[in-house]
FIBAMAR-291426 format. One line per 3 residues: number of its first residue (from 1); their letters; for each residue x, y, z of N, C-alpha, C. Coordinates in pm, whole numbers, plus 50000, padded with zeros to 5 digits. Layout:
NUM	a	X:Y:Z:X:Y:Z:X:Y:Z  ...
END
This chain:
1	mdf	63083:04337:14188:63145:04464:14153:63251:04441:14045  63232:04503:13929:63320:04482:13816:63399:04609:13788  63531:04603:13801:63616:04721:13781:63668:04730:13638
4	slt	63635:04636:13553:63689:04636:13416:63612:04733:13328  63682:04787:13227:63616:04871:13129:63535:04784:13035  63429:04840:12980:63350:04767:12881:63429:04760:12750
7	srq	63388:04672:12661:63456:04663:12532:63445:04794:12455  63331:04862:12468:63313:04992:12402:63412:05094:12456  63429:05096:12586:63522:05191:12647:63666:05162:12606
10	rll	63702:05036:12599:63838:05001:12557:63863:05044:12412  63766:05017:12326:63779:05055:12185:63784:05207:12170  63707:05276:12253:63705:05422:12249:63842:05478:12286
13	kea	63901:05424:12392:64034:05470:12434:64138:05442:12325  64129:05326:12261:64223:05293:12154:64208:05390:12036  64083:05421:12003:64059:05513:11891:64112:05652:11922
16	vre	64094:05696:12044:64142:05829:12084:64294:05832:12082  64357:05725:12128:64503:05718:12125:64555:05727:11981  64491:05657:11890:64533:05662:11750:64512:05802:11692
19	fmk	64402:05864:11731:64375:06001:11685:64485:06096:11732  64523:06085:11857:64626:06173:11911:64762:06146:11845  64792:06020:11821:64918:05987:11753:64925:06051:11615
22	gec	64812:06052:11546:64809:06105:11411:64810:06257:11405  64759:06323:11511:64743:06468:11506:64847:06547:11586  64911:06483:11683:64993:06558:11778:65142:06532:11759
25	dps	65202:06605:11669:65347:06601:11655:65408:06681:11770  65495:06621:11850:65547:06689:11970:65610:06825:11942  65683:06838:11833:65746:06966:11803:65641:07071:11768
28	atl	65534:07028:11701:65428:07122:11663:65347:07165:11786  65317:07071:11875:65240:07109:11994:65324:07193:12089  65455:07169:12092:65543:07253:12173:65543:07396:12120
31	ela	65541:07411:11989:65538:07545:11929:65408:07617:11964  65297:07543:11964:65170:07602:12006:65178:07652:12150  65238:07570:12237:65250:07608:12378:65338:07732:12394
34	kkk	65447:07737:12321:65537:07852:12332:65470:07980:12284  65384:07967:12183:65315:08084:12128:65182:08112:12199  65147:08027:12295:65021:08040:12369:64901:08041:12274
37	qfp	64902:07948:12180:64797:07940:12081:64705:07822:12108  64578:07846:12097:64479:07739:12111:64488:07647:11989  64482:07516:12007:64500:07421:11895:64372:07404:11813
40	wei	64334:07508:11742:64206:07508:11672:64192:07393:11573  64297:07364:11497:64286:07261:11394:64256:07125:11455  64329:07090:11561:64305:06961:11627:64171:06962:11698
43	yrk	64135:07075:11754:64007:07090:11823:63891:07060:11726  63900:07116:11605:63793:07094:11507:63788:06947:11464  63904:06888:11445:63908:06746:11404:63854:06657:11516
46	agq	63884:06691:11640:63830:06614:11752:63678:06625:11754  63626:06744:11722:63481:06761:11714:63420:06677:11603  63488:06672:11489:63439:06592:11376:63437:06443:11410
49	ngy	63526:06402:11499:63531:06261:11542:63437:06231:11658  63368:06332:11707:63272:06310:11815:63332:06302:11954  63453:06357:11971:63521:06346:12100:63493:06463:12195
52	las	63442:06573:12142:63421:06692:12225:63280:06691:12285  63272:06713:12415:63141:06718:12483:63053:06602:12439  63111:06484:12431:63038:06367:12380:62926:06322:12473
55	yyp	62921:06375:12595:62811:06342:12686:62688:06429:12660  62701:06531:12573:62584:06608:12535:62485:06517:12464  62355:06543:12476:62257:06462:12404:62271:06478:12254
58	kel	62226:06379:12180:62243:06380:12034:62175:06498:11968  62063:06543:12024:61993:06657:11962:62072:06787:11973  62176:06787:12058:62263:06905:12068:62399:06880:12004
61	ggq	62409:06773:11927:62533:06745:11855:62627:06651:11926  62593:06608:12048:62678:06516:12121:62654:06371:12082  62718:06281:12154:62703:06137:12126:62609:06069:12226
64	glp	62568:06144:12327:62483:06085:12430:62554:05983:12516  62687:05995:12526:62765:05899:12605:62754:05927:12754  62777:05827:12837:62788:05852:12981:62904:05947:13008
67	lld	62896:06021:13117:63003:06113:13152:63134:06038:13174  63128:05915:13226:63249:05837:13247:63321:05812:13115  63247:05780:13010:63309:05757:12879:63378:05884:12829
70	ycl	63310:05996:12845:63371:06124:12804:63499:06150:12882  63498:06122:13011:63618:06143:13093:63731:06051:13050  63699:05931:13008:63802:05840:12957:63863:05895:12828
73	ime	63781:05959:12745:63832:06022:12623:63931:06132:12659  63890:06221:12749:63975:06333:12787:64102:06283:12858  64087:06183:12942:64203:06127:13011:64306:06076:12910
76	emi	64259:06006:12808:64351:05950:12709:64419:06060:12628  64344:06164:12594:64403:06277:12521:64512:06346:12602  64481:06373:12727:64575:06442:12815:64696:06353:12842
79	ryd	64671:06225:12857:64781:06130:12881:64881:06133:12766  64830:06141:12644:64920:06138:12528:64992:06272:12510  64920:06383:12523:64980:06515:12504:64900:06616:12585
82	nri	64956:06658:12698:64884:06749:12787:64857:06884:12720  64948:06927:12632:64931:07058:12569:64801:07065:12490  64768:06955:12423:64647:06949:12343:64529:06901:12425
85	gma	64549:06796:12504:64439:06737:12579:64372:06834:12675  64451:06912:12748:64392:07005:12842:64313:07114:12770  64364:07162:12658:64292:07264:12581:64159:07210:12530
88	lsl	64160:07087:12479:64037:07029:12426:63935:07005:12537  63983:06964:12652:63890:06934:12762:63826:07061:12819  63897:07172:12812:63845:07296:12871:63761:07378:12774
91	gsi	63741:07327:12653:63661:07401:12556:63513:07403:12586  63462:07296:12650:63318:07286:12669:63275:07282:12816  63366:07247:12907:63329:07242:13050:63262:07371:13097
94	pak	63312:07489:13054:63250:07614:13104:63103:07631:13066  63054:07556:12966:62915:07571:12924:62820:07480:13002  62872:07417:13104:62790:07319:13178:62666:07382:13240
97	tll	62677:07507:13286:62559:07573:13343:62451:07592:13237  62492:07623:13116:62395:07639:13008:62332:07505:12973  62412:07400:12968:62359:07266:12938:62257:07223:13042
100	rfg	62285:07249:13168:62198:07201:13276:62076:07290:13300  62091:07421:13279:61984:07511:13323:61932:07605:13216  61990:07600:13096:61938:07683:12988:61809:07626:12932
103	nee	61732:07712:12863:61612:07662:12797:61648:07602:12662  61553:07537:12597:61583:07465:12473:61632:07558:12363  61575:07675:12354:61617:07771:12251:61763:07812:12273
106	qkk	61800:07840:12396:61937:07880:12427:62035:07767:12397  62000:07648:12438:62092:07535:12419:62112:07504:12271  62005:07507:12192:62017:07476:12050:62094:07584:11975
109	kyl	62091:07705:12025:62162:07815:11960:62312:07808:11984  62353:07772:12106:62494:07787:12144:62573:07657:12156  62509:07549:12198:62587:07431:12235:62635:07344:12119
112	pkl	62560:07326:12009:62609:07239:11901:62745:07280:11845  62776:07409:11844:62907:07454:11794:63021:07399:11880  62995:07377:12008:63099:07324:12096:63128:07179:12063
115	tkg	63026:07100:12037:63048:06959:12008:63116:06939:11872  63097:07035:11780:63157:07025:11647:63300:07081:11643  63342:07142:11752:63475:07202:11751:63480:07336:11679
118	eav	63365:07399:11665:63358:07528:11595:63366:07646:11689  63354:07622:11819:63356:07731:11916:63400:07678:12052  63444:07768:12137:63469:07736:12278:63385:07832:12362
121	asi	63367:07798:12487:63286:07878:12578:63367:07912:12702  63321:08014:12773:63383:08051:12901:63274:08072:13004  63308:08048:13131:63219:08081:13240:63286:08192:13321
124	avt	63213:08299:13347:63269:08416:13412:63204:08437:13549  63268:08383:13650:63222:08398:13788:63323:08479:13869  63450:08437:13866:63554:08495:13951:63576:08643:13923
127	epn	63595:08720:14029:63620:08863:14020:63745:08899:14100  63801:09017:14078:63920:09057:14153:63904:09045:14304  63784:09070:14355:63761:09064:14500:63676:08945:14543
130	hgs	63647:08857:14449:63562:08741:14481:63615:08618:14408  63696:08540:14481:63748:08415:14426:63672:08299:14487  63719:08254:14605:63646:08148:14676:63517:08201:14737
133	dir	63514:08328:14772:63398:08388:14838:63306:08451:14734  63203:08379:14694:63107:08434:14597:62967:08442:14659  62964:08475:14788:62834:08501:14851:62765:08618:14784
136	fld	62844:08717:14744:62797:08832:14668:62897:08855:14554  62853:08924:14450:62941:08961:14340:62937:09112:14318  63049:09167:14275:63055:09311:14248:62996:09346:14112
139	tra	63000:09253:14018:62938:09277:13888:62787:09288:13906  62731:09392:13849:62589:09420:13866:62513:09402:13735  62390:09355:13747:62298:09343:13634:62169:09412:13672
142	erk	62142:09526:13608:62025:09606:13640:61919:09589:13532  61798:09554:13572:61689:09533:13477:61632:09667:13431  61626:09684:13298:61565:09802:13239:61479:09756:13122
145	gde	61351:09750:13142:61261:09703:13038:61286:09558:13005  61312:09529:12879:61337:09392:12834:61485:09355:12839  61567:09441:12897:61711:09417:12898:61767:09426:13040
148	yil	61884:09363:13055:61966:09380:13175:62091:09456:13132  62136:09549:13214:62257:09625:13186:62366:09575:13282  62472:09516:13226:62578:09455:13306:62698:09547:13314
151	ngs	62749:09563:13436:62871:09639:13461:62955:09568:13566  63085:09555:13536:63174:09492:13633:63297:09434:13568  63374:09362:13647:63500:09303:13600:63508:09157:13644
154	kif	63558:09073:13556:63585:08933:13586:63734:08906:13565  63784:08802:13630:63927:08772:13618:63951:08621:13620  64064:08579:13562:64102:08438:13551:63998:08357:13473
157	itn	63949:08414:13364:63847:08348:13284:63914:08277:13167  63903:08146:13164:63970:08065:13062:63913:08091:12924  64004:08120:12830:63971:08136:12687:63877:08251:12657
160	adi	63868:08350:12745:63773:08459:12723:63803:08539:12597  63928:08540:12552:63963:08618:12432:63930:08547:12302  63893:08418:12308:63858:08345:12185:63720:08281:12192
163	sdf	63654:08285:12306:63524:08221:12321:63416:08292:12239  63323:08215:12189:63207:08273:12123:63114:08341:12224  63099:08277:12339:63006:08331:12439:63053:08296:12579
166	ytv	63001:08372:12674:63029:08347:12816:62896:08323:12889  62902:08247:12996:62794:08251:13094:62845:08337:13209  62789:08457:13217:62834:08558:13313:62738:08560:13431
169	faq	62795:08560:13551:62713:08566:13671:62732:08702:13737  62618:08763:13773:62619:08899:13826:62514:08913:13935  62529:09017:14015:62436:09045:14124:62314:09118:14068
172	tnp	62198:09056:14077:62075:09120:14031:61996:09179:14147  62023:09133:14267:61957:09188:14385:62062:09216:14492  62114:09339:14497:62220:09373:14593:62176:09362:14738
175	dap	62046:09366:14764:61996:09363:14901:61960:09222:14949  61980:09124:14864:61945:08986:14899:62043:08930:15002  62002:08830:15079:62095:08763:15171:62207:08695:15091
178	pyr	62313:08652:15159:62423:08585:15088:62374:08470:15001  62430:08459:14882:62404:08354:14784:62271:08368:14711  62185:08462:14752:62048:08462:14701:62022:08560:14586
181	gis	62111:08653:14560:62080:08758:14463:62162:08754:14336  62211:08636:14298:62299:08622:14181:62222:08557:14066  62245:08609:13945:62180:08552:13826:62284:08527:13717
184	gfi	62250:08436:13627:62339:08403:13515:62286:08456:13384  62377:08494:13294:62341:08550:13164:62431:08493:13055  62376:08476:12938:62456:08438:12821:62498:08567:12752
187	ver	62628:08589:12745:62682:08712:12686:62779:08673:12574  62758:08729:12456:62846:08700:12344:62969:08791:12348  63083:08734:12315:63209:08810:12325:63209:08935:12237
190	qqe	63142:08931:12124:63145:09043:12030:63047:09154:12065  62972:09138:12174:62877:09242:12210:62948:09371:12250  62882:09481:12224:62936:09611:12259:62951:09622:12412
193	gvt	63066:09670:12454:63092:09687:12597:63166:09572:12661  63193:09465:12585:63265:09348:12637:63411:09356:12592  63503:09357:12689:63646:09368:12656:63726:09262:12731
196	pld	63764:09153:12663:63852:09053:12726:63998:09091:12705  64082:09057:12803:64224:09089:12795:64305:08974:12851  64396:08920:12769:64483:08810:12813:64573:08861:12926
199	lgd	64579:08785:13035:64657:08828:13152:64805:08797:13139  64846:08722:13037:64988:08695:13017:65026:08550:13035  65156:08526:13040:65208:08389:13049:65184:08332:13188
202	kvg	65173:08199:13195:65151:08133:13322:65224:07999:13325  65230:07938:13441:65307:07815:13459:65249:07699:13380  65119:07686:13379:65054:07574:13312:64947:07620:13216
205	lkt	64881:07523:13153:64772:07550:13058:64817:07648:12950  64929:07616:12889:64993:07708:12795:64911:07731:12668  64829:07636:12627:64753:07651:12504:64612:07704:12528
208	tss	64585:07748:12648:64461:07819:12678:64499:07952:12741  64417:08052:12719:64444:08183:12778:64370:08197:12911  64420:08285:12994:64350:08325:13117:64333:08476:13109
211	csi	64210:08522:13119:64179:08661:13085:64100:08733:13193  64107:08864:13184:64010:08948:13254:63903:08987:13153  63786:09020:13202:63678:09070:13115:63622:09197:13179
214	elr	63620:09303:13103:63555:09427:13146:63417:09434:13082  63316:09456:13163:63178:09469:13115:63132:09612:13144  63106:09687:13039:63068:09828:13054:62937:09853:12980
217	dvk	62830:09867:13058:62697:09893:13002:62660:09793:12894  62686:09666:12922:62655:09559:12827:62505:09527:12834  62438:09538:12721:62295:09514:12716:62267:09367:12684
220	vhk	62196:09302:12773:62162:09160:12756:62010:09146:12759  61954:09093:12651:61809:09077:12644:61764:08975:12749  61643:08993:12797:61590:08904:12901:61586:08758:12854
223	nnl	61581:08737:12722:61582:08600:12669:61714:08529:12695  61819:08605:12728:61950:08546:12757:61975:08532:12907  61870:08551:12986:61879:08517:13128:61886:08366:13139
226	lgk	61977:08316:13221:61994:08171:13238:61906:08124:13352  61804:08044:13319:61715:07995:13422:61634:08107:13486  61625:08103:13617:61545:08202:13691:61635:08309:13751
229	enh	61581:08428:13759:61654:08538:13822:61679:08506:13969  61800:08540:14014:61844:08524:14154:61867:08377:14195  61870:08286:14098:61901:08145:14128:62042:08106:14084
232	gft	62123:08205:14047:62252:08177:13986:62349:08100:14072  62351:08126:14202:62447:08056:14288:62423:07905:14285  62297:07865:14288:62264:07722:14280:62314:07663:14149
235	yim	62296:07736:14040:62341:07687:13910:62493:07671:13908  62563:07769:13964:62709:07763:13967:62755:07639:14043  62699:07619:14160:62745:07509:14245:62715:07373:14183
238	eal	62596:07357:14128:62563:07226:14070:62652:07194:13951  62678:07295:13868:62764:07271:13753:62908:07248:13797  62956:07325:13894:63094:07311:13940:63116:07176:14006
241	neg	63020:07128:14081:63039:07001:14148:63053:06886:14048  62983:06896:13935:63002:06798:13829:63136:06822:13759  63167:06950:13735:63293:06983:13670:63415:06940:13750
244	rae	63403:06943:13880:63516:06902:13964:63548:06754:13947  63445:06674:13928:63470:06532:13901:63542:06515:13768  63510:06601:13671:63580:06597:13542:63726:06641:13558
247	ian	63749:06744:13638:63886:06791:13663:63968:06679:13728  63906:06603:13818:63975:06490:13881:64025:06392:13775  63941:06364:13677:63981:06271:13571:64085:06332:13479
250	eai	64080:06463:13458:64187:06530:13383:64320:06512:13456  64317:06527:13588:64439:06510:13667:64494:06368:13654  64404:06270:13647:64450:06132:13626:64520:06120:13491
253	gla	64467:06186:13389:64532:06187:13260:64672:06245:13266  64687:06353:13341:64820:06414:13359:64914:06317:13431  64864:06255:13537:64947:06163:13615:64990:06043:13530
256	rgv	64897:05987:13454:64931:05872:13370:65031:05912:13261  65014:06029:13204:65102:06073:13097:65245:06092:13144  65261:06155:13259:65397:06178:13309:65457:06047:13360
259	ydr	65374:05959:13413:65422:05827:13456:65474:05746:13337  65399:05748:13226:65443:05676:13106:65583:05720:13065  65606:05849:13068:65735:05902:13025:65845:05868:13125
262	ala	65813:05874:13254:65912:05840:13356:65948:05692:13350  65848:05607:13330:65873:05463:13322:65963:05430:13203  65934:05490:13088:66017:05466:12970:66160:05514:12993
265	htk	66174:05625:13062:66308:05681:13088:66390:05589:13178  66326:05530:13277:66399:05441:13368:66447:05315:13297  66380:05279:13187:66418:05158:13113:66526:05184:13008
268	tre	66552:05311:12977:66650:05342:12872:66770:05421:12923  66752:05505:13022:66862:05587:13074:66959:05500:13154  67088:05514:13128:67190:05437:13199:67284:05529:13277
271	qfg	67318:05484:13397:67419:05548:13480:67494:05439:13556  67622:05459:13575:67705:05360:13645:67695:05221:13581  67681:05220:13448:67683:05094:13376:67556:05013:13381
274	qki	67444:05074:13423:67318:04998:13427:67199:05092:13409  67087:05032:13373:66964:05110:13361:66928:05169:13498  66882:05293:13498:66855:05356:13628:66739:05289:13700
277	gkf	66654:05215:13627:66546:05142:13692:66595:05033:13785  66723:04997:13773:66778:04896:13863:66815:04953:14000  66823:05084:14009:66851:05144:14140:66723:05142:14223
280	qni	66735:05094:14345:66615:05071:14426:66534:05198:14450  66604:05310:14473:66527:05431:14502:66446:05476:14380  66499:05458:14259:66425:05491:14137:66308:05393:14119
283	ahm	66338:05263:14137:66233:05161:14122:66119:05185:14220  66152:05223:14343:66048:05249:14442:65964:05370:14405  66027:05472:14348:65949:05588:14304:65849:05550:14195
286	ive	65891:05464:14104:65801:05418:14000:65682:05344:14061  65710:05257:14158:65603:05182:14224:65509:05278:14298  65565:05374:14369:65482:05471:14442:65393:05551:14348
289	mse	65447:05589:14233:65368:05661:14134:65250:05577:14087  65277:05450:14058:65171:05360:14012:65064:05343:14120  65109:05324:14245:65014:05308:14356:64923:05430:14368
292	eie	64983:05547:14363:64906:05671:14379:64805:05687:14266  64849:05661:14144:64760:05680:14030:64641:05585:14035  64668:05457:14062:64559:05360:14059:64457:05385:14169
295	saa	64502:05423:14286:64407:05449:14396:64326:05576:14368  64393:05680:14316:64322:05804:14285:64223:05784:14171  64261:05705:14071:64174:05682:13956:64042:05616:13999
298	lla	64050:05524:14094:63927:05460:14142:63829:05563:14198  63881:05661:14270:63796:05765:14327:63740:05855:14217  63825:05887:14119:63779:05972:14008:63669:05904:13929
301	yka	63688:05777:13898:63587:05704:13820:63458:05689:13900  63471:05665:14029:63351:05653:14113:63270:05782:14112  63339:05895:14117:63271:06025:14122:63185:06045:13997
304	vwl	63241:06017:13878:63163:06038:13757:63062:05926:13736  63092:05805:13782:62995:05695:13775:62870:05730:13855  62889:05787:13973:62774:05828:14054:62689:05932:13982
307	idq	62755:06024:13913:62681:06125:13836:62601:06058:13726  62662:05962:13657:62590:05890:13552:62469:05814:13606  62477:05771:13732:62365:05698:13793:62260:05791:13852
310	gkm	62281:05922:13836:62189:06019:13894:62201:06030:14044  62319:05993:14097:62341:05992:14242:62462:06077:14280  62480:06190:14213:62597:06274:14238:62616:06297:14388
313	dls	62736:06262:14436:62766:06277:14577:62869:06388:14593  62832:06494:14664:62918:06611:14674:63053:06577:14734  63055:06504:14844:63181:06472:14910:63272:06390:14818
316	tsl	63214:06294:14746:63295:06211:14657:63357:06295:14546  63278:06383:14484:63331:06468:14377:63443:06558:14427  63422:06619:14544:63523:06710:14598:63648:06636:14640
319	qak	63630:06522:14706:63747:06444:14748:63824:06392:14627  63753:06355:14522:63820:06309:14400:63904:06421:14341  63847:06540:14335:63919:06653:14278:64045:06683:14359
322	vkc	64034:06684:14490:64150:06713:14576:64254:06602:14566  64210:06478:14581:64302:06364:14580:64375:06351:14446  64300:06363:14338:64359:06339:14206:64453:06451:14165
325	tlt	64421:06574:14198:64511:06683:14162:64640:06677:14243  64629:06643:14371:64750:06626:14452:64833:06508:14403  64767:06403:14361:64837:06288:14304:64914:06328:14179
328	aid	64848:06403:14091:64914:06446:13968:65037:06530:13999  65025:06621:14095:65139:06705:14133:65253:06620:14186  65222:06526:14275:65326:06442:14336:65393:06352:14232
331	vcl	65314:06294:14143:65370:06208:14040:65461:06289:13947  65420:06411:13915:65504:06498:13831:65637:06531:13900  65630:06557:14029:65753:06590:14102:65847:06469:14107
334	kam	65791:06351:14123:65874:06230:14121:65936:06210:13982  65856:06234:13878:65909:06222:13742:66021:06321:13718  66008:06440:13774:66113:06541:13760:66243:06492:13822
337	qif	66233:06423:13935:66353:06367:13998:66415:06257:13911  66331:06175:13851:66381:06066:13768:66449:06121:13642  66392:06223:13582:66451:06283:13463:66570:06373:13496
340	agy	66576:06419:13621:66683:06510:13664:66687:06633:13571  66804:06672:13527:66817:06795:13447:66735:06794:13321  66716:06678:13259:66637:06670:13137:66492:06714:13160
343	glf	66444:06692:13280:66305:06725:13309:66275:06874:13305  66377:06957:13313:66357:07101:13312:66327:07156:13173  66349:07076:13071:66331:07123:12934:66192:07087:12881
346	deq	66129:07184:12817:65993:07166:12769:65978:07049:12673  66083:07019:12597:66076:06911:12500:66044:06776:12563  66075:06759:12691:66050:06632:12760:65909:06620:12818
349	fis	65830:06727:12808:65691:06728:12855:65677:06739:13007  65778:06702:13085:65761:06688:13231:65721:06820:13296  65791:06927:13262:65759:07057:13322:65619:07102:13283
352	gyl	65577:07069:13162:65443:07105:13118:65335:07030:13194  65358:06901:13215:65262:06823:13295:65255:06876:13437  65368:06915:13493:65369:06969:13629:65293:07101:13635
355	gda	65315:07188:13539:65242:07315:13537:65092:07294:13527  65050:07201:13444:64907:07173:13430:64850:07109:13557  64929:07023:13620:64884:06961:13745:64862:07066:13853
358	lat	64953:07163:13862:64936:07271:13958:64809:07350:13929  64779:07368:13800:64658:07442:13763:64532:07366:13802  64532:07233:13790:64411:07158:13825:64376:07170:13973
361	wll	64476:07192:14056:64448:07214:14199:64361:07338:14219  64376:07437:14130:64304:07563:14144:64175:07568:14063  64169:07493:13952:64050:07497:13867:63926:07453:13943
364	egt	63814:07522:13918:63685:07489:13981:63690:07502:14133  63784:07583:14185:63792:07606:14329:63913:07539:14392  63972:07603:14491:64093:07550:14554:64063:07429:14640
367	gqi	64164:07345:14655:64149:07225:14735:64115:07253:14880  64168:07365:14932:64142:07397:15073:63993:07425:15097  63934:07503:15007:63791:07533:15020:63709:07405:15006
370	qrn	63750:07319:14914:63675:07195:14895:63686:07104:15017  63802:07105:15081:63815:07028:15205:63728:07085:15316  63710:07217:15319:63620:07277:15416:63478:07223:15395
373	tva	63437:07216:15270:63302:07168:15239:63286:07021:15278  63387:06940:15246:63380:06797:15281:63378:06781:15432  63456:06862:15503:63459:06853:15650:63320:06881:15707
376	sql	63252:06982:15651:63117:07012:15703:63020:06898:15673  63041:06829:15561:62956:06715:15526:62982:06598:15621  63109:06573:15652:63144:06458:15734:63117:06481:15882
379	lgk	63142:06603:15928:63133:06632:16071:62995:06680:16113  62922:06740:16018:62792:06796:16055:62809:06917:16145  62705:06952:16215:62709:07067:16305:62767:07026:16440
382	l	62879:07089:16477:62945:07054:16604:62908:07152:16714
END
């Protein structure tokens, strides 16, 4: 069993670090966060360098890299600057259902723009009355000839106000048993009847928007049906379970980034005539942070490694997502204690890392629901 990175992976991480150093001026990225602006310029340059959705196959504009390599890229970006890294990582994850279950015509039309940094995508599942519970959806898709007519509302949809397209999930068979009557559709933001609305400021993910989407008599041609009718719930779950492993690795990037800053601070900040790292309680916090990060990272890497081997394990992906996001939150809170009053200011990055860490706990489903699923896997029928 070899835990070391390959030479290619090490070189990739070094290249990404140099890219971030060259593109991410802290004052400029802070301004983007304050204005809630997506970092389009850096996003496009990252696409030109092959860093976006690099696990996509080459025929779709990707690099054909293993998912683990892509996660290492995103981890390094987030580690260096969470404001930019999180935005770049969330540009293509929502299109995972299209990548996995779309037909060749659909994929060639929509996905290459994501790898080039020319577009972002959104996935629209969550509704005002359906968050964790998506046995049924209130959004309806009624078949009329060669078209489906979509009506309903979505909420907490990342980047919906700037995305080129959404994968929208709606109820196509209201009389079906739970989970059985949902279908997915590719809907372009500029279509008539589609109205995205930014929900406002939030604690984390400052350079991405969170929106509601109103769908009013939106006409979607049958060619934009994703996969088979009434199979949407399966598509959602399979894509989310892979996405959760990616979120786990994003959380590791957050934890490493805030740890780097806390470690540097303990070596330079002085109180009572000595570096604060000499105080045992501070030194112990640094050690605890390192312990938590390294143990969580092993689980995160294992989760995506299993996916690369074609052996995706549901419990491992879910446990990685829960463990790593909680680790990121705890490490951020420890860093806040080490920085004390300085940590409250956005210029120090700490509050931003904490806000993003809190968001990762909720992305792709709450930790509590995921623990319910893992419990059913471990305990079986009692």
